[in-house]
N, C-alpha and C positions, 0 to 999 in steps of 0.2 A: 830425287827429282831434279830435272834440269832447271837451272835458274838463269834468267836472262835479264840484264839491266839495260835500260834505255835512258840516256841523258838527253832531255829535251822532248817536250810534247808537241813539237811542230808536226806539220802534215806528214812528213816522211816517217817520223817516229811512230805516230799512231797507226799509219797504214801498215808498217812492219809488224806492230803488235797485233793488228787484226789478222794478218796472214799467219803469224805464229800460232795464235789462239785457234784458228780454224784447222791448221794442218798438224799441230802438236799440242792438243788440248791439255796434256799433262804437264806442260812446261809452266813454270812459275815466272810471270813477267812483272817487273817493277819499273815504273817510269818516274823520273825525277824532273820536275819542271821548276825553274827558278822564279817564275811569275805565278800569278793566280789564274792565268788564262790557258786556253788550249788552242792548238793549230797555228802557233807562231804568228806570222804576219797576215795570215788569213783571219783577221781579228774583227770582232763585232762588239759594239757598245749599244746601250739603250739609254734613252733619256725621255721620260714621260711617255708620249705615244710614238716616239721615234726609234727606229732600229737602223743602224748604219754600219757598213763595212768600211773601216777607215784605213786599212792597209791594202791588202790585195783587193781588187775591185770586184772580181768575179772569177768563176771557173770556166776555162775554155774546154771545148770538146776536141782536143787535139791528140788524145791518146785513147785507143779503143778500150784498154783495160779500165781506165778511169771512167769512161762513159758507161761501161757495163756496171761498174761499181756503184755509181750514184743513181743510175736509172733503173737498175734491176736488182742488184745484190742487196743494197741498202734500201730502207724505206724511203720512197720518193715523195711521200706526203709533204707538202710545203715547199717542194723544189720549184723555183720560179725562173723564168727565162726573160731577159731583157730583149725586147724586140726592136727598140729604137736604135738607129745606127750610131756609129762613131764618126764625127767630123774632125777636120784638121784645122789648126791655126798656126800662124808664123809670128816672127818677131814683131811685125807691125800690127798685131792683133787682128789681122784679117782671117776670117773664118770661111772655110769652104768645105763642100762635101768630100769626105775621105773615102778610102777603100776599106769598107768594113769586112775584113776577112774572117772574122770569127763566126762560125755557124751558130754557136750558142754562147750566151753570156749568163751562166747560171749562178744563182745564189739560192738562199732559202728565205722564206718569210721571216724566220727567226735569225737570219744572218749566216755568213759563211762558216762560223765556228760550229755549226750543226754537223759539218763533215766529220770533225774530230769527235764530237759527242756521239754521233751515230756509229762510228767505227768502234769506239771504246765500249759502247753499250753491248757490242757483240763479243766482248772479251771478259775475262776475269782479271785483267791486269789491275794492279794496285798503282794508283797515281798519287805521288807526294808532291803537292804544290808548294810554292814558296820554299823550295829546297834547292839551294844553289850548290852544285857539285864543284869542289875546288881542286881535288886531287884524284888522279887515276893511278892505281897501283897494280902492277902485275905480280902475282904471287909466285913464289919459288916453291911450288908444290908439284905433285905428280901430274895434276890436271892442268897446271899453268893457268889458273883462273884469275879473275879480276876483282878488285875491291875499289870502293869509292869512299872518299871523305867529303862531307858537306861543310858548309860555312860555319855550322854550329858545333863542329867537332865530332859529329856522329859518323861511324863507319858502317857502310852497307856492303852486302855481299856475303860470301864470294859468289861471282857470276861465271857461268860456263861460257857465256858470250856477252859481249858488251857492244851496244849500239850507241853511237855518238852523233847527235842530230843538230847541234847549234850551228849558226853561221860559221863560215871558214875562219874568220879572225878569232872567234871565241874557241873554236876547236883547236886552233894553233896554240892558244894560251894553255889549254888543258894538257895538250901533248908535250909542250915545251917543259912544263913542270911535272910531268908524269914520273912516277917512280917505276921506271921501266928501262932497264939497262940493255938496250938493243940498238944496233945500227939503224934498223928500220925506223925507229922513233925520229931520228934526225932527218932521215929521208922524207918522212911524212911531213915534218915541220917545214922543210924547205919547199915541198910541192904545194902544200895547202897555203903556205904564206904567200905564194905567187897569185892567189885568187884575189882580184880587186873587186871592190863593192861600190855601188852607188848609194849615196845617202839621200834620204827623202824626208822633208819636213811637210807635214800635212795639217791643213786647216779644214775644219768642218763648220759650215755656215748655214744657219737656218733663217728662213723668212716666212712670215705669216701670209704669204700670197703665192699664187702659182705663176709660172712664166710660160710663155708660148714660144717654144723653140722646137725644131724637128729632130733633135738629136738627144741621145743619152749621154755621150761623152765627147770630150774634145781633147785631142792629142797634139802636142807641138811637134811638127815634123822637121823644122829646120834646126832644132836644138839650140836656138838662140834666144829663147824667151825665158825669163825667170820661172815661169810656170811650165811644168811638163804635162800636166793632166788635170782636167776638170770633169767630174761626173755628177749626175743627178740621181740621188738615191730614191726620189719619188717614182722613178721608172721601174723600181723593183716592187712588185705587189707586196703589200703588208708592211712596208718600211716607213712610209710617211703618210699622214692623213691627207685626204683629198683637199685640194686648194692650197697646199703648202709646198715649199721648196726646201730641199736640203742638198747643198753642194759639198762635194769632197774635192778640195783643191790641193794638189800635190806639187810642190816646188821642184825645180830641176836640181841636179846634183850640186852644181857650183853654188847656187843660191842657198841651198840647204846647208852646205858645209860652212859658208860664210856667216850664216845667221843662226846656226844650230843652238848656240848658247845665249842668243839675244832674248830680250823680254818677250815672252810668248804673245802678250797682247799686241805688241808692235808688229810681230810677225803675222799674226792673224789679220790685223788691219791692212798690212801691205798686200797680203794675198787676196783679201776681199776687194781692194782697189783694182788689182790686176784682173780679177774675175769680172768685175763690172765693166772694165774697158774691153776685155776680150768678147764678152757676151753682149756688149752694147746696151747695157741696162744700168743706169747710174744708181738705181735703188739697191743693187747688189753690194754696194760699198758699205751698206749699213745693216748688217744682219742683226736680228733681235736675240740670237743665242748662238754661241760658238763652242767649239771644242778643238783640241789640237793634239798632235802626237809627232814626236821625232823618231825616225827610223834610221839609226846610224848605219846599220847593215841591212839595207832594204833589198837590194837585188845584186847578185853576182854579175860582173861584166862578162865572164866566160867561165868555162868549166875548169877542172883540175886534171893534172896528169894522172891517168887512171892506174898506171903501173904500181905505184906505192899503195894506192887504195886497195887494189886487188891483192897485193901481197899481205896486207894487214889482215885480211880475212883468214889467212892460214894461222894467225895467232889468236883467232877468236874475237878480233876487233873489227867492227863494221862501221864505216863512216857513210853518212847518208844525208840527203837534202837536195835542194835545187842546185846548189853549187857543185854537187857531185854529178847531177844530171846534166849540168852545163847550160841550164836555161832557168832564169829567175821567174818562173811562173808556177802557180799553184798546182796545175795538172802535172808538171814535171816533178815536183816534190812528191806528190802522191804516187806517181808511177815508179819513181826511184824507191820509195818506201815499200811498195809491193814487191819489187824486184829483190830488195835486200831481205825482206821477210822470207821469201822463197829460198834465198841462199843460206839464211840462218837455219831454216828447217833442214835443208840438204846437209849442212855441216853437222847438225846434230845426229 
């Protein structure tokens, strides 16, 4: 039986697993995820009656394959579309109507992680959560297969094909320490190491009252404000009870890097003050409940040199994710995963 290992249960990894399960149902697919969640930065949390997407904000309809996937192939029950527009603001807190270029802003009533859950439900893949892979090993056997060692010392494999889905900096760490004596390894490390990332520190702010504004989200257009993005989760049906407000406030890269390891309560308070000033409502400086998350590797600034990535496929090593697609958006990660899944099946 063909055995396939996938490091990381991000959107790209689960999309690839879905394609392999559909086209090569006899293949044995195993996914290793270092956290307890699925779908990477397309992350959802729940608190009492609240559901909120605290990483990626929504799924754009910018790829035809992804649109078909979520609206036709997968169960579309619970799929919701934000209809309110996205406005803009600048360093002086001035808000103005923006150019809302996204035809759809999709999530689910249960949150964006539903994408991964629904993809995996269509597979027989085994998912090992809380399993951090620390070593990749290329076997010196006739099939030139791959093995993995996790942080607890357990060895997994061998795998006929290995898919690696973490953000580029974490992929570099795996490849740099890989037990794989080949010139291509160093070439991959150099190419992937050139991919720069934006860091984002996020505050989630709840209020027991509604606010009357005409927009779903606010994006900073001059890149001069400490806040890069604010969105209203109450605009997503099923996420927030009527008459309440839940803001997702994401700081820009510079602020996030400078304050990443600061006291979370102080960071939340600072971002709440900024939200109150931007939205012109002093009540927003005093949320009644908060949450937070730091995303050290939130979004790639650009893509990677595809030459070494393509060469790695000849060795049964497939690298995937939004950084491979060259666009730090959920639809790009999903589309890349679908593409890589097809290439894996072709390679088999």
